Steps between C-alpha positions, in 0.01 A plus 500: 500500500200619320292209353535620140874520537496145627305386197747678263812384683382131536396463143829659384704259709277208373575593140869547553534169675313312213763416257740273709210295640328456170828375343557268787158343500417499122655160426318307770252691718542417860288520807768620724515876546817698537418758760815701448360575134193657653489867607497583869190690618482793751356381828151598578596592861766464752491189723338614837709373791204520728287272261789246487536489872138451532511206268792349691294528813199327345716218342669423826166410647366302201500116487572337174134424475434877496755567248383243259144615542604857384606342165154390415200679351177301457193587294187587703318236319725234647534622849287641790585757776475213756801326331724807537454471891721192460697564182652848508527555131645830360227579264166416349373604157179487293568313180329579174153357610540509881296728722334502839256223543578385150294788376675704225245780541534520876458863627825690616397461863537121470856528366589729792349268753670189358843677508422587866444138577823392326686776685362411846594138443851584393552700816359244731773354711532355845877482511769753509597474135432814291165586357549570133209640301370328174490711195243460210601510134248572222519548116393872489641513151266774351338642813381287801335291222372210734265729676150578398467884468868566453645732234649291213751689305606407143722197474872568464510472126258805483701691756811439289318676201444814717885567552414671829732390800338759729156343442650156577620628851147640558335165402732310738407741780133462436524114492694501817241710671209282388696175596574660849134555545431123517800456738725312245855621507678339201438530120655263248580783259647643278550254221814624322503228208645639174283287251656391188227262369155622517347166498572477877179511706651750740599754240245754636688498831808646332544872439690454186715305260762767553734478811520876537123545536484227772795646677339844495177352666632232742654723768213745490243225556706376801513854636125528467432176676761526780571878506825669448801414704568777755165667432193278561652153461246243638302767663126437582318424172820344340559121440792279434570459124638193320684544175435195255575269343879475537619445222415503127133373539443707195750330295362137495390480142130591576458207750404565855738337744726420198877517438687806403759374245701815495868617568597669821536836330134495394399376845670787655463787255137439408315298768667649800415865423220525746709395797756764425242757633267289709784383746652868538144616572490275804304188395500259790410177326568333176313205347713246302329389188345165428697502178842379398814643364667267251343202660553593870199599715537856630381392837807276529765713341747598769710708251214738444307495828808512722780614261336779312196603711641466852872529471551729193200708545511504878132420528421469869113425482384147438400282216160343489417208267221479261206266539665155573779597272767344714342161424616522148867539600682160407504257807212683664133473572245754618560351844871465504754738345814601700665566156300811438581637854868427438486674164374820661123461538401637833126427533307222328170585361269189547163398418346156577394281789844383589660805640586309817730271284674804367565618844614178630726425206662844513544470884668168452725650229603769728574273792719259290694776318343452150404859554807658666445693818648812339253482212212446721595797721549724199159423375335559831719822551361631173133426576532655845668808358214558252240451778689753720537755235138458408401578862309175536620439850365845618186504274293266705191314382419600132168657603700733736715649229441855386346427164326175596116509451496808306317342222383822358844528334406190279388638172516859649437790264862603494626149417241458225596848358865376501404174321286694243803703428699183453252364253510823301870522477536122420281504190691455178341627172615272211269615229280803429415496140302809384507647853197296629638572847419685712126424503280806567290464820206618326492211255288201470747223631456131488717320761547126429722198561530245773744717698283819487311449849731234666725642764644150553624483151647848503682416827643171377660241724582544870171682548309369801583146388828366380399456144264814492209258399157449649471863610223738402472871514333467839839384644650838414257716698727813447588428151369621158484318184613662167143511390403684818776747445395576145121517592584762774724711272250506204199570738705812624568602148125472376552199275350152508691190594342147451645174637454213256756218563429333164502826318140487375323816462150657399634847424831529317765652731743771413788284621543164677755442780568121524674370810646147462798296583651213701309360779664495839786254592798485740844330483538187287129479409576808274788345320425500119637312202486800258435866521179484294198650698214328350639154378163321534226746620445759224189670651677814601628540152178421336341779726750751380449398146128520511494838660741630234302343213198671638675838458564561869832642583670265747726562793660193648601488860725204550522336853820277513778397727762522211536625145325250270464439125190686413547598135154393412341699784715807417389488137130478615527809728542855410668567841673253713604555871708264709346536845693205665336393824392838652351384835179626662501849368358461153402867489859585413437365152230748447707779628711458190262384241211723556523875416281795607252661273789722358654174374801522738579235745592582857803266475721399210668147461823485691578120489796368296549132443727336754492188311554466119167409306525195271461519121459119482348249737828301523718800613526352858825677583478857383708760691651829377856398555467172298661457169250509197263686704164522304198594703167637384532767767833563663587535852413863594235535233168666598286758316349824651226742398767751451659284231176548288322229309699192407482258213614145569391328192411140444691237707600163377268232654697190392512243771813290484460149641653465833540162666346510845619294796259586781496185720236651718255467207470138527211476249359826376310600199522149364870462528744339769814678605793493266622135461228356714283207398188296632529158626207271539480186698209250540137532397482874396426675169639835411320730243483865437209728557410885498470750762590858371679382195501206254656180682645712772405242777532133579230250551594208727280191512577216740326155440702358784830562703734726323672837502645793303812693558711780353851380464789747478780467260745453771384683812374839605608713798202619701699586807426877509133428425463255793682750742205735482119466498449373138293190404444255229179634351274288278197645311261212429139390441359164620326323214423168678549490888769282639402150593819418699801684656668793313837641587705794375869466519844624423834308474871528490731219420516352840160599645138533388222656721141439423230697684117413513289686237186280529257749661575770222400257218202309646217698311480658162485873463649820345859596456672539836837527649707277752807640656750284685797684678832390372626469860264195527710322248825633649403392837426167368858444370490619141829656402377837374823576329470203263130441432459245222122499504327820622159353436352155566131410516389143564173332568394150610176479310295668218499885479497766241678836541593795277803693570564847352801610703775368723733775640701592802381837632348693796189312605160680497346581830354213705595224741853364451488124490751223415241304323125483466336176624 
């Protein structure tokens, strides 16, 4: 069946099936799916008898230890190739900040060499049991984005605005080719979330709020990555894909790893749309979500993983867990979780030092029957099937494979041209009052704003580093900033372009192009409380307003991972372009904004909103099919030059008060998290002082033993934060050096962990930062699901310290320590 026909047929069946399930679940939403109410999907391919016979032969020679090993994937930051000589694990991965030699900027050759080492270790055996090659998974979510020099395409939210499925398949193919050049053979993509609340920090990983758009893209991306079944399926230069995150990660109320409180009809008809095309296209792996459905973790939901995905949809690939997500299943820990395997998880994704415990506990569960033999064998069969279909047994060492080492494809001219096309087609013109756009190339143009010459900001999260922070333009040697693209276009047109980040100028320009927006983030660090862009920092708005007051026509280019409330910024600009997160090819912006000397641009705007744009900052859930739909710009909106000049008019800038409840902001901007209070004990005085605003900081003065803590009103759940690479970060200034011992702590009801901080507060100095990984407290026994005091500082003697911020976030670069002595 043609893939477009599959989309239409699947969505029609979904719609027809909606009514009975909705009625059944409306009264009391359940977390048990009813597979018979879900549409059957056409199989991607016929089961190959030769492949199945080969699996039988392999499994007949495998010991239980071998089988259990295949169920485990370990982060390269936690394991070495030498370990795989003994423990024959099925896979390794590079987590968000993991890289060869712990160097996130490692050259491509080091990635390939490390995979060779892991592969060689996995194939080293002295007995007659089968040699099963390890496979390597990576988050190549908008290009091979962990690799310096790779082409980074626009994030999915921008691609959704392009409405071009053919382009999506081409991007998938280019990503697969660049991934293959480093030897890696498995991409954790595509994300097929249908985001309903744009406060979610992963909104930019979603193509659209509309399930039909997501369905039109999901299968095409799988075909780009893996190739087309019966044509070039997993041919050289193709990689295994992983459709994620199953299921309804976009329906959790704007909270990462949250709970989708929805009925089964919505789960099926909205959030499953991407799977209706991705699975028939041949996707070989599916990643269950961290999140829950009506209170039950997806990683432990047998009715969905087994009942719907495997039985109803006949998915015969394997399921791969998310980052230690199995540890969140009730009754489980990161090192012990037979319940997830029994529910239908086939491979654990594990990060941490205790992977041997996970192996030993899983082996024990298999031996004593807590994991039934049939379930173990089914999981292993699925993993072996994927490895055989992917050709890993015949491919040999990663460096021997046809595309391996061809590093010239990273950032190749062809791929950059494709990415530049994607940028052009993803831009959405929201406002063009007076026809200020396009800008003539022979004009005098001022280019301003913090995002103008910052490839890292325009690329967003998942760009070299997990959060996309701490990168400079030099880390994108094949990339081009938006400023560089404009400069090049204007120079070719005989005009003059000047870069001035703060917008100051000596000679008045004909027009100013101001590039600004969100700074990079990934996953839960990007979760927001409201949709207001500039809640606290008004510097971008001030820049727009100042230029407009000086009589300069202003073009705003807005970089963001989601639609945001920008009414003040829209009012301050004559033209406003939603550029999303365009990746490394900033020249695509100039292709559309800058015209030739004749006033005609080479390219018109094509982008149409794939997410509705909010009229108010409290419109968290804003989707075209909702009742009382009232956006500023509706789904599908997007002006073109062919439309002629527009007139938007003045927008309401009223800011309704919204109660925030961000527990990760323990003490920020002079306030504690909602409901939290300060507790003092002993000889300590608490006062207010200033850093960037009046009384936005604390001054703590000890005259003897004492301490200060932030106490929650109840408890806070930091499970998801402690599961990754986040830290308790404190911005402070020592006013009087510590005379005694100082500790930094965290506590739950049953356990308090205090870590040494003395060395960091011995001498006075300027404002500085200390970061303590949350895992330090978790490893010490703090129940991270029920933290009662997220911050405790204590001293045994005199000391004076100012504190301006206490938060849970990604740590700045530097040595990771569980305390500073």
